[in-house]
C-alpha positions in Angstrom: -21.9 -16.1 21.1 -20.5 -13.5 18.7 -16.9 -14.0 17.3 -14.7 -11.4 15.8 -11.3 -11.6 14.2 -8.6 -8.9 14.3 -6.4 -8.8 11.3 -3.0 -7.6 12.4 -1.1 -5.7 9.8 0.7 -2.5 10.7 -0.4 -2.7 14.3 1.6 -5.5 15.9 0.7 -4.5 19.5 -1.8 -4.9 22.2 -1.6 -1.4 23.8 -3.4 1.5 22.2 -4.7 -0.5 19.3 -8.2 0.9 18.4 -9.0 -1.8 15.8 -8.1 -4.6 18.2 -10.0 -2.9 21.1 -13.1 -2.7 18.9 -12.8 -6.5 17.9 -12.4 -7.4 21.6 -15.1 -5.3 23.1 -17.7 -5.8 20.4 -17.9 -9.6 20.7 -17.9 -12.4 23.3 -14.9 -14.0 21.7 -12.0 -12.8 19.5 -9.1 -14.1 17.6 -6.0 -12.5 16.2 -4.9 -13.4 12.6 -1.9 -12.6 10.4 -1.8 -13.1 6.7 1.6 -14.7 5.9 1.4 -13.7 2.2 1.5 -10.0 3.1 5.1 -10.6 4.2 6.1 -11.2 0.6 5.7 -7.5 -0.2 8.3 -6.6 2.4 12.1 -6.6 2.0 14.2 -9.2 3.8 15.0 -7.0 6.8 11.4 -6.2 7.2 10.3 -9.8 6.9 12.7 -10.8 9.6 11.5 -8.0 11.8 7.8 -8.7 11.3 8.3 -12.4 11.8 10.0 -11.8 15.1 7.4 -9.4 16.2 4.5 -11.7 15.4 6.2 -14.6 17.2 6.8 -12.3 20.3 3.2 -11.3 20.2 2.1 -14.9 19.8 4.1 -15.9 22.8 2.6 -13.2 24.9 -0.9 -14.3 24.0 -0.2 -18.0 24.5 0.5 -17.1 28.2 -3.0 -15.9 28.3 -4.4 -19.0 26.6 -5.0 -17.0 23.4 -3.3 -17.2 20.0 -2.6 -15.6 16.6 -3.7 -17.7 13.6 -1.5 -17.6 10.5 -3.6 -17.3 7.3 -2.2 -19.2 4.4 -2.5 -18.4 0.7 -3.7 -15.0 -0.5 -5.2 -12.7 2.1 -8.8 -12.3 0.7 -9.6 -16.0 0.3 -7.6 -17.0 3.4 -9.3 -14.4 5.6 -12.7 -15.6 4.4 -11.9 -19.2 5.0 -10.6 -18.7 8.6 -13.5 -16.4 9.5 -15.9 -19.2 8.4 -13.9 -21.8 10.2 -13.9 -19.9 13.5 -17.5 -18.7 13.1 -16.6 -15.0 13.0 -19.2 -12.5 11.8 -16.8 -9.5 11.7 -13.2 -8.9 10.8 -11.6 -5.8 12.2 -8.4 -4.2 10.9 -6.5 -0.9 11.1 -7.5 1.1 8.1 -4.9 1.1 5.3 -3.7 4.4 3.8 -1.0 2.9 1.6 -2.5 2.5 -2.0 -1.4 -1.1 -2.4 -2.5 -2.1 1.0 -5.9 -0.4 0.5 -6.3 -2.4 -2.7 -5.7 -5.6 -0.9 -8.1 -4.5 1.9 -10.9 -3.9 -0.7 -10.3 -7.4 -2.2 -10.5 -8.9 1.3 -13.7 -7.1 2.0 -15.3 -8.5 -1.2 -14.2 -12.0 -0.3 -15.5 -11.6 3.3 -18.7 -10.2 2.2 -19.3 -13.1 -0.1 -18.9 -15.3 2.9 -21.3 -13.3 4.9 -18.6 -11.6 7.1 -18.3 -7.9 7.5 -14.9 -6.0 7.4 -14.7 -3.2 9.9 -11.9 -0.6 9.4 -10.7 1.5 12.3 -8.2 4.3 11.8 -4.9 4.5 13.7 -1.9 4.4 11.3 -1.4 8.1 11.6 -1.9 10.5 14.5 -4.8 12.2 12.7 -7.1 10.7 10.1 -6.6 12.2 6.6 -10.2 13.5 6.3 -9.9 15.2 9.7 -7.0 17.4 8.5 -8.4 17.8 5.0 -11.6 19.2 6.4 -9.7 22.3 7.6 -8.4 23.0 4.0 -10.0 26.1 2.4 -8.9 25.6 -1.1 -10.5 23.1 -3.5 -9.2 19.6 -3.8 -8.7 16.6 -1.6 -6.2 17.1 1.1 -3.1 19.3 1.4 -0.3 19.2 -1.1 2.1 21.6 0.7 3.4 20.9 4.2 3.4 24.3 6.0 -0.4 24.9 5.8 -1.0 21.2 6.4 1.1 21.5 9.6 -0.8 24.5 10.7 -4.1 22.5 10.4 -2.6 19.3 11.8 -1.5 21.1 15.0 -5.1 22.5 15.5 -6.6 19.0 15.9 -6.8 17.4 19.4 -5.1 14.1 19.9 -6.8 11.5 22.1 -5.0 9.9 24.9 -3.6 6.4 24.2 -6.0 3.6 24.7 -5.9 0.7 27.1 -4.4 -2.7 26.5 -6.6 -5.3 24.8 -5.9 -8.9 23.7 -7.7 -11.5 21.7 -9.3 -14.2 23.9 -9.5 -17.1 21.5 -7.2 -20.1 21.3 -7.1 -21.6 17.8 -5.9 -25.2 17.9 -5.2 -25.0 14.1 -3.4 -21.6 14.3 -0.3 -22.6 12.2 3.0 -20.9 12.2 4.9 -18.2 10.1 7.6 -19.5 7.8 11.1 -18.8 8.9 12.8 -15.6 7.7 16.4 -15.1 7.0 18.3 -13.6 9.8 19.7 -10.1 9.4 22.4 -8.3 11.3 22.1 -5.1 13.3 18.3 -5.6 13.8 16.5 -4.0 16.7 14.6 -6.1 19.1 11.2 -6.7 17.5 8.9 -6.7 20.6 6.2 -4.3 21.8 8.1 -4.0 25.1 11.3 -3.0 23.3 9.3 -0.3 21.4 7.9 1.1 24.6 11.3 1.1 26.2 12.8 2.9 23.2 10.0 5.5 23.5 10.6 5.9 27.3 14.4 6.3 26.8 13.9 8.9 24.1 11.4 11.0 26.0 13.5 10.9 29.2 16.8 11.9 27.6 17.2 12.5 23.9 14.0 14.4 23.2 15.2 17.4 25.1 18.1 18.0 22.8 16.7 16.4 19.7 16.6 19.7 17.8 20.3 20.4 18.6 21.8 17.0 18.0 19.6 14.9 15.6 21.0 16.6 12.5 24.5 15.3 13.3 25.0 11.7 12.1 28.0 11.1 14.2 25.9 11.5 17.4 23.5 8.9 18.7 20.7 11.4 18.9 17.7 10.2 16.9 14.7 8.6 18.4 15.3 5.1 17.0 11.5 4.7 16.9 11.2 4.2 13.1 10.8 0.4 12.9 8.4 0.4 15.9 6.2 3.1 14.2 6.5 1.4 10.8 5.0 -1.8 12.0 2.9 -0.5 14.8 4.7 -2.1 17.8 4.2 1.4 19.2 1.3 3.6 18.1 2.1 7.1 16.6 -0.5 8.5 19.0 1.4 7.1 22.0 4.7 8.6 20.7 3.0 12.0 20.2 1.3 12.0 23.6 4.5 11.0 25.5 6.5 13.8 23.9 3.7 16.4 24.3 3.2 15.5 28.0 6.9 16.3 28.6 6.7 19.5 26.6 3.9 21.0 28.8 5.5 20.3 32.1 6.2 23.6 33.9 9.9 22.7 34.5 10.6 22.0 30.8 12.9 24.7 29.5 11.9 26.8 26.4 14.8 25.4 24.3 13.8 21.9 25.3 10.3 22.6 24.1 11.6 23.9 20.8 13.7 20.7 20.5 10.8 18.5 21.0 8.7 20.6 18.6 11.3 19.7 16.0 10.5 16.0 16.6 6.8 16.5 16.6 7.2 18.2 13.3 8.8 15.0 11.9 5.7 13.1 13.1 3.6 15.5 11.2 5.7 14.9 8.0 5.0 11.3 8.4 1.3 11.9 8.5 1.6 14.3 5.6 3.1 11.9 3.2 0.8 9.0 4.2 -2.2 11.3 3.8 -1.0 12.5 0.4 -0.6 9.0 -0.9 -4.1 8.2 0.3 -5.7 11.1 -1.5 -3.3 10.9 -4.6 -2.4 7.2 -5.0 -0.5 7.9 -8.2 2.1 9.9 -6.3 3.8 6.5 -5.4 5.1 6.3 -8.9 4.4 9.7 -10.6 5.5 13.2 -9.7 3.0 15.2 -7.7 3.8 18.2 -9.8 1.9 17.4 -13.1 4.0 19.9 -15.1 7.1 17.8 -14.3 5.7 14.6 -15.8 8.2 13.3 -18.3 11.2 15.2 -16.9 14.3 13.2 -17.4 17.0 14.7 -15.2 19.8 13.2 -17.3 20.9 10.1 -19.2 20.5 6.8 -17.4 23.3 7.3 -15.0 26.4 5.3 -15.6 27.3 6.0 -12.0 24.2 4.5 -10.3 26.0 1.4 -9.3 28.9 3.4 -7.7 26.3 5.5 -5.8 24.5 2.4 -4.5 27.8 0.8 -3.5 29.0 3.9 -1.6 31.9 4.4 -4.0 31.3 7.9 -5.3 34.4 9.5 -3.9 32.3 11.9 -1.7 32.7 10.6 1.9 29.4 11.8 3.3 27.4 10.3 0.5 29.4 7.0 0.7 29.0 6.8 4.5 25.2 7.1 4.1 25.0 4.4 1.5 27.3 2.0 3.4 25.3 2.5 6.6 22.1 1.7 4.6 23.5 -1.6 3.4 25.2 -2.6 6.7 22.3 -1.6 9.0 19.2 -1.2 7.1 18.9 2.4 8.2 20.5 5.7 7.3 20.8 8.9 9.2 18.1 11.3 8.1 20.3 14.2 7.2 22.9 12.0 5.5 20.1 10.4 3.5 19.0 13.8 2.2 22.6 14.5 1.0 22.9 11.0 -0.6 19.5 11.5 -2.4 20.4 14.9 -3.6 23.7 13.6 -5.0 21.8 10.8 -6.8 19.2 13.1 -8.5 21.2 16.3 -9.0 24.9 15.2 -9.4 24.3 11.9 -11.1 21.0 12.7 -13.0 19.3 9.5 -11.7 15.6 9.1 -11.9 14.2 9.5 -8.4 12.5 6.1 -8.7 15.9 4.4 -8.9 16.8 5.8 -5.5 13.3 5.1 -4.2 13.7 1.4 -5.1 17.0 1.2 -3.4 15.5 2.6 -0.2 12.5 0.2 -0.5 14.9 -2.8 -0.9 17.2 -1.9 2.0 15.5 0.2 4.7 13.9 -1.5 7.6 11.4 1.4 7.8 10.8 1.4 4.1 7.3 2.7 3.3 6.1 3.5 -0.2 4.4 6.8 0.7 7.3 8.1 2.7 10.0 7.0 0.2 8.1 8.5 -2.7 7.4 11.7 -0.9 10.9 12.3 0.3 12.5 11.4 -3.0 10.2 13.6 -5.0 10.8 16.5 -2.7 14.6 16.2 -3.0 14.2 15.8 -6.9 12.1 19.0 -7.1 9.0 17.1 -8.3 6.9 16.7 -5.2 5.2 18.7 -2.5 7.9 21.3 -2.1 6.8 24.5 -3.8 10.3 26.1 -4.0 11.2 27.5 -7.4 14.2 25.2 -7.6 15.1 21.8 -6.2 17.3 21.8 -3.1 20.7 20.7 -4.2 23.0 19.8 -1.3 26.7 20.3 -1.7 28.2 17.0 -0.3 31.4 18.7 0.7 29.9 21.6 2.5 27.3 19.4 4.2 30.1 17.1 5.5 31.8 20.1 7.1 28.5 21.3 8.6 27.1 18.1 10.0 30.2 15.8 10.4 33.0 18.3 10.9 35.1 15.8 12.9 34.4 13.0 10.3 33.1 10.8 13.0 30.3 9.4 10.9 32.5 9.2 7.8 35.2 7.2 9.6 32.6 4.9 11.1 31.4 3.7 7.7 34.2 4.5 5.3 36.9 2.3 6.7 39.5 3.3 4.1 39.3 6.8 5.7 39.2 5.8 9.3 42.9 6.5 10.1 43.2 9.7 8.1 43.4 13.2 9.7 40.0 14.9 9.8 40.6 17.3 6.8 41.8 14.4 4.7 38.8 12.2 5.6 36.5 15.0 4.6 38.2 15.7 1.3 40.5 12.8 0.5 41.2 14.0 -3.1 43.2 16.8 -1.6 45.8 14.6 -0.1 49.2 15.2 -1.8 49.8 12.8 -4.7 52.8 11.2 -3.1 50.8 10.6 0.1 48.0 9.0 -2.0 50.4 6.6 -3.6 51.8 5.7 -0.2 48.4 5.1 1.3 47.2 3.2 -1.8 44.5 5.7 -2.5 42.5 6.0 -5.7 43.1 2.5 -6.8 40.4 -0.2 -7.4 41.2 -1.7 -3.9 40.9 1.6 -2.1 38.8 4.7 -1.9 37.8 6.1 -5.3 38.3 9.5 -6.8 35.1 11.7 -7.1 33.1 10.2 -9.9 31.7 13.6 -11.0 32.6 17.2 -10.2 29.8 18.4 -7.9 29.7 22.1 -9.0 29.6 21.2 -12.8 27.1 18.3 -12.4 24.7 20.4 -10.1 24.9 23.4 -12.5 24.0 21.2 -15.5 21.2 19.5 -13.7 19.7 22.8 -12.6 19.9 24.2 -16.1 17.9 21.1 -17.4 15.4 21.4 -14.6 14.8 25.1 -15.2 14.4 24.7 -18.9 11.9 21.9 -18.5 9.9 23.7 -15.8 9.8 26.9 -17.8 8.7 25.1 -21.0 6.0 23.3 -19.0 4.7 26.4 -17.6 
């Protein structure tokens, strides 16, 4: 009798899980395992979500007389010990692309090999494997560093259909239990079924007008699939296939196809940043553009705390930061404006903002956070001559013209007329006094002048870039 283990990591699901399928079909008995110590690398929201997801998965398996075993201690020695105890000859896992997770994976492989156990990696974190896309690259170097040619190559590759459902068959009497995680508010339901239901709702309704509505934070128009993709309660391949299958139906309108293509492009961006971090691990902490090494956008910003607290005096920026703290998520377009304000207007090092995202976001991922923040700061994959600086006032009028999003998260502005909510500093002075504005207890004045701050940042950026060239 051959025994295999499946090491659950970013793939907390039974459906379309290639690594789990390989573990189940290659042996006469299989067990699922989770390393409790890996949860310490997550932020509190993520720990709560993963803990709930593992408990849901465990409850599903117990109904089938199977279990998930909780590995205590560090992952390498713990995996080796449980493999020996259960008599396993192989441990299967979804291949890690994150540099830190890859390092842990290699340490686990060494410990398992020392115990006479083989570690088998199976790719599935992204829709395409990094090497498959990189093989289509004509220029020298590993992988693409710019998104448009990457996307052209990415689209040319076929995507397999989602796999079947598989489950471990072993029931471990010494399986243990995960430690409790602190409860968090506004958390999505952390089950595989909830993930599949969220996907079904998106494909049946929101996907058709995603391109038209998803850019507006006041509308409930995003997919809401982020947490399920981040921890693999739904596979990226399943999401892609579900959207593509609707796109190719004969009765799908051309504008609906364009809308869904906008969402598929976001899936490709996800692959791109994860592949980039795989090929260039240093990108997690260092600019991708070597010539921008050492660029200090400004003094250590005295306004960083006000930005993080959502008290900058720019309503769209503040709404984004307050949503982040309240819900562990932030609308994608509002996040871009808040990040641009941090790096350009306030001169903050991009890593400060990256760290806030990593502490607060439920979907926080090192590769995605680093990639997005570097792009906004003009240090990453974007090959534009200048960083994209977003005017927080103009953006508010473009994407939240009725101040729906701003009023939702900036309660001090909730009862103001739309124009006043968008630009509260323009309220007549006597009205400000009557409303209690611009006092420590109420909404702040703008902490910097956007036009001046952005102009100064751009001058520093250009000077450094020209000198480096």
